[in-house]
C-alpha positions as CSV (number, residue, x, y, z in Angstrom):
1,M,165.7,36.2,229.7
2,T,165.5,32.9,228.4
3,R,164.5,31.6,231.9
4,P,161.5,33.6,232.5
5,L,159.9,32.5,229.2
6,E,160.6,29.1,229.8
7,Q,158.9,29.3,233.2
8,K,155.9,31.3,231.3
9,A,155.9,28.7,228.6
10,R,155.6,25.6,231.2
11,A,153.1,27.4,233.6
12,S,151.0,28.0,230.4
13,W,151.4,24.2,229.3
14,R,150.5,22.9,232.8
15,A,147.3,25.0,232.9
16,D,146.3,23.7,229.4
17,A,146.9,20.1,230.5
18,R,144.7,20.8,233.6
19,H,142.1,22.3,231.6
20,R,142.1,19.4,229.2
21,L,142.0,16.9,232.3
22,G,139.3,18.7,233.5
23,S,137.1,18.8,230.8
24,A,138.0,14.9,230.2
25,Y,137.2,14.3,233.6
26,R,133.2,15.7,233.7
27,R,132.6,13.8,230.8
28,V,133.9,10.6,232.2
29,R,132.1,11.3,235.4
30,D,128.8,12.6,233.7
31,I,128.8,8.9,231.8
32,G,129.5,7.0,234.9
33,L,126.5,9.0,236.6
34,R,124.1,8.7,234.0
35,P,121.9,5.8,235.0
36,V,121.5,7.4,238.5
37,Y,121.1,10.4,236.6
38,V,118.1,9.2,234.9
39,F,116.7,7.7,238.2
40,Y,116.5,10.9,240.1
41,T,115.1,12.8,237.1
42,A,112.0,10.4,236.9
43,R,111.6,10.7,240.5
44,L,111.9,14.6,240.3
45,K,109.8,15.0,237.5
46,A,106.9,12.6,239.1
47,A,107.1,15.1,242.2
48,V,106.6,18.2,240.1
49,L,103.8,16.9,237.9
50,A,102.0,16.2,241.7
51,H,101.7,19.6,242.0
52,P,100.4,23.0,240.1
53,T,103.2,24.0,237.7
54,P,104.0,27.6,236.4
55,H,102.1,28.6,233.6
56,H,104.9,30.9,232.1
57,V,108.5,30.3,232.3
58,A,111.2,33.0,231.0
59,V,115.0,32.3,231.2
60,I,118.1,34.1,230.9
61,M,120.0,32.0,228.7
62,D,123.6,32.9,230.2
63,G,127.0,31.1,229.6
64,N,127.6,30.0,226.2
65,R,131.0,31.4,226.0
66,R,132.3,30.6,229.3
67,W,131.0,27.0,228.5
68,A,132.4,26.7,225.5
69,S,136.1,28.3,227.2
70,A,135.7,25.5,230.0
71,E,135.3,22.9,227.3
72,G,137.8,23.6,225.3
73,Y,135.8,24.7,222.4
74,A,135.4,28.0,220.4
75,P,132.7,30.2,221.2
76,G,130.6,29.6,218.2
77,I,130.0,26.1,219.5
78,G,129.0,27.4,223.0
79,H,126.3,29.4,221.0
80,R,125.0,26.5,218.9
81,R,125.0,24.0,222.0
82,G,122.8,26.6,223.5
83,A,120.4,27.0,221.0
84,E,120.1,23.3,221.0
85,K,119.4,23.7,224.8
86,A,116.7,26.0,224.1
87,L,114.6,23.4,221.8
88,E,115.3,20.9,224.8
89,L,113.9,23.0,227.3
90,I,110.3,23.5,225.1
91,D,110.1,19.9,225.1
92,W,110.8,19.7,229.2
93,C,108.3,22.6,229.5
94,A,105.6,21.0,227.1
95,E,106.0,17.7,229.2
96,L,105.0,19.4,232.3
97,G,102.4,21.7,230.9
98,I,103.8,25.0,231.0
99,R,102.1,26.7,228.2
100,E,104.1,29.9,227.7
101,V,108.1,30.4,227.6
102,T,110.3,33.1,227.0
103,L,113.7,33.1,226.1
104,W,116.3,35.9,226.3
105,A,118.7,34.9,223.5
106,L,120.6,38.2,222.5
107,S,120.8,41.4,224.3
108,I,121.5,44.7,222.7
109,E,124.9,45.1,224.6
110,N,125.7,41.4,223.2
111,L,125.7,43.0,219.7
112,E,128.9,45.4,220.6
113,R,130.7,41.9,221.0
114,P,133.5,41.5,218.1
115,A,132.0,41.4,214.6
116,D,132.7,37.4,214.2
117,E,130.8,36.5,217.2
118,V,127.7,38.7,216.6
119,G,128.0,36.9,213.3
120,A,128.4,33.3,214.8
121,I,125.2,34.2,217.2
122,A,122.9,35.8,214.6
123,E,123.8,32.6,212.4
124,V,123.0,30.2,215.4
125,A,119.8,32.5,216.1
126,A,118.7,32.3,212.6
127,D,119.3,28.4,212.0
128,A,117.3,27.5,215.3
129,I,114.2,29.6,214.4
130,S,114.2,28.6,210.9
131,A,114.6,24.8,212.0
132,I,111.3,25.4,214.3
133,T,109.3,27.4,211.4
134,D,110.3,24.9,208.5
135,G,109.8,21.9,210.5
136,R,113.5,20.5,210.4
137,R,113.3,20.6,214.3
138,R,110.1,19.0,215.7
139,T,109.3,19.8,219.0
140,R,106.6,17.6,221.2
141,V,103.9,19.9,220.7
142,P,103.1,22.4,218.2
143,I,104.7,26.3,218.7
144,H,103.3,29.5,218.5
145,L,106.3,31.5,217.9
146,R,107.1,35.3,218.3
147,V,110.3,37.2,218.3
148,I,110.5,40.7,220.4
149,G,113.1,43.5,220.5
150,R,114.7,45.7,218.3
151,R,114.8,44.2,215.0
152,D,116.5,47.2,213.2
153,L,119.6,46.5,215.1
154,L,119.5,42.8,214.1
155,P,121.8,41.6,211.2
156,E,120.3,41.7,207.9
157,S,120.1,37.8,207.7
158,L,118.6,37.4,211.2
159,A,116.1,40.1,210.5
160,A,115.0,38.3,207.7
161,V,114.7,35.1,209.3
162,V,112.6,36.8,211.9
163,D,110.1,38.2,209.7
164,R,109.4,34.9,207.8
165,S,109.1,33.2,211.4
166,A,106.0,35.5,212.1
167,A,104.3,34.5,208.7
168,L,104.9,30.9,209.4
169,S,104.1,30.7,213.2
170,R,101.0,28.5,213.7
171,D,98.0,30.3,215.6
172,D,97.0,26.8,217.0
173,G,100.4,26.2,218.9
174,A,100.1,24.2,221.9
175,I,102.9,26.4,223.9
176,S,103.7,30.0,223.1
177,V,107.5,30.6,222.5
178,T,108.8,34.2,222.7
179,I,112.3,34.7,221.8
180,A,113.8,38.0,222.9
181,L,116.7,39.1,220.3
182,A,118.3,42.6,220.5
183,Y,116.5,43.3,223.7
184,S,116.5,45.6,226.2
185,G,114.2,46.1,229.0
186,R,114.9,50.2,229.1
187,D,114.1,50.2,225.3
188,E,111.0,48.2,225.6
189,L,109.5,50.5,228.4
190,L,110.6,53.6,226.6
191,E,109.2,52.5,223.5
192,A,106.0,51.6,225.4
193,F,105.9,55.4,226.8
194,R,106.9,56.9,223.3
195,S,103.9,54.8,221.8
196,T,101.0,55.6,224.6
197,V,101.8,59.3,224.4
198,R,101.5,59.1,220.8
199,Q,98.0,57.4,220.6
200,A,97.0,59.6,223.4
201,V,97.9,62.8,221.0
202,E,96.1,61.2,218.3
203,A,93.2,60.9,220.1
204,G,92.9,64.4,220.9
205,V,94.2,64.5,224.6
206,P,95.8,67.8,225.5
207,A,99.5,68.1,226.4
208,E,98.5,69.2,229.9
209,E,96.4,66.2,230.3
210,L,98.6,63.8,229.2
211,A,100.6,62.8,232.5
212,D,96.9,62.5,234.3
213,Q,95.3,60.1,231.5
214,L,98.5,57.8,231.5
215,T,97.5,54.5,233.0
216,A,99.6,51.2,233.8
217,E,97.2,49.4,231.4
218,D,97.7,51.9,228.6
219,L,101.7,51.5,229.1
220,A,101.1,47.5,229.0
221,A,99.2,47.4,225.7
222,H,102.2,48.9,224.4
223,L,105.0,46.6,225.7
224,Y,106.9,43.9,223.0
225,T,105.0,41.1,225.1
226,Q,101.7,42.6,225.1
227,G,99.1,39.6,225.0
228,S,101.4,37.6,226.9
229,S,101.1,36.8,230.5
230,D,103.6,37.8,232.9
231,P,106.2,35.5,233.8
232,D,105.6,33.1,237.0
233,L,109.1,32.2,237.2
234,I,112.5,33.3,235.8
235,I,115.7,31.3,235.7
236,R,119.0,32.6,234.9
237,T,122.2,30.3,234.3
238,S,125.9,30.6,234.8
239,G,125.8,31.9,238.6
240,E,125.2,35.3,237.9
241,V,122.4,36.8,240.5
242,R,120.6,39.7,238.6
243,L,118.2,40.2,235.6
244,S,120.4,42.5,233.7
245,G,117.2,44.6,232.5
246,F,115.3,41.6,231.4
247,L,111.4,42.4,231.5
248,P,111.4,44.8,234.0
249,W,107.7,45.6,233.7
250,Q,106.5,42.2,233.8
251,S,108.6,40.7,236.3
252,V,107.6,42.7,239.6
253,Y,105.7,39.5,241.0
254,S,107.9,36.8,239.2
255,E,109.9,34.5,241.5
256,Y,113.7,34.0,240.4
257,H,115.9,31.0,240.4
258,F,119.2,31.3,239.9
259,C,121.5,28.2,238.1
260,E,125.3,27.9,238.4
261,A,125.3,25.8,235.3
262,Y,126.4,27.6,232.3
263,W,123.5,27.2,229.9
264,P,124.7,24.7,227.5
265,A,125.4,22.4,230.7
266,F,121.6,23.4,231.9
267,R,120.2,19.8,232.3
268,E,116.4,18.7,232.6
269,I,117.4,18.2,236.4
270,D,118.4,21.4,237.0
271,F,114.9,22.4,235.4
272,L,112.9,20.4,237.4
273,R,114.9,21.5,240.6
274,A,113.9,25.2,239.5
275,I,110.2,24.4,239.2
276,R,110.4,22.5,242.4
277,T,111.6,25.4,244.3
278,Y,108.9,27.7,242.8
279,Q,106.4,25.0,244.0
280,L,107.5,25.6,247.5
281,R,107.4,29.3,247.4
282,A,104.0,31.0,248.7
283,R,102.9,33.7,246.1
284,R,101.2,36.3,247.8
285,F,101.6,39.4,244.9
286,G,102.5,42.0,247.7
287,R,99.5,41.2,249.1
């Protein structure tokens, strides 16, 4: 019995050693390549700025936990690094003249994770939103901030910060930032249908005429994102190739870009590559 346990312990130790060495190797590699990265980033940015950029970019910020695990950190560190990366992205967008950004930070399914992790995510999200609205974390341009999703499902502390952010958000923001918390595309569509029907009933539309009276414009007016443009480009990190219910109505003519990097490791050069890929596509909107 002892030998199998010893072998298992040795295998576990070797795996941990490889994990630590791999993380250290990546850090040393990144330091060595930094001058090349800076040069190539500047060159790619110049190429991107020479062409029209998307008006609205949406991002599925995926991979915080996997990044933390790969780097030997606790999950909470991954979420905190991910929040800081989101603030960096806003600055990157501002530099390119992108005027709308939508960030999916928390899905309804995420709320089913262990209570301690949900608490950590809520704390990080609350701190990031407060930092923007209080001015502790300044972005390169003023922000008009709003939060969409099921506020009733959020932890109380985060819900309070969301309410406060709505009151403090700047109407003169040079860039509009929407953060999706406790968001589900199916929930958004269901709520939009319900609100549209209620409005029609209140307006006196007979029940037998409701189906014929319903229009796409009526429904769009009741989406969480009412007042925003549809995203031109949707980026998802972590290597997953799916939208997972993100903006199902709004994304019908969006371009997609899937990136292998986990969200906290997403670099400006990765972002510029996504924009350049978008610029090289011919958008026909089904025509």
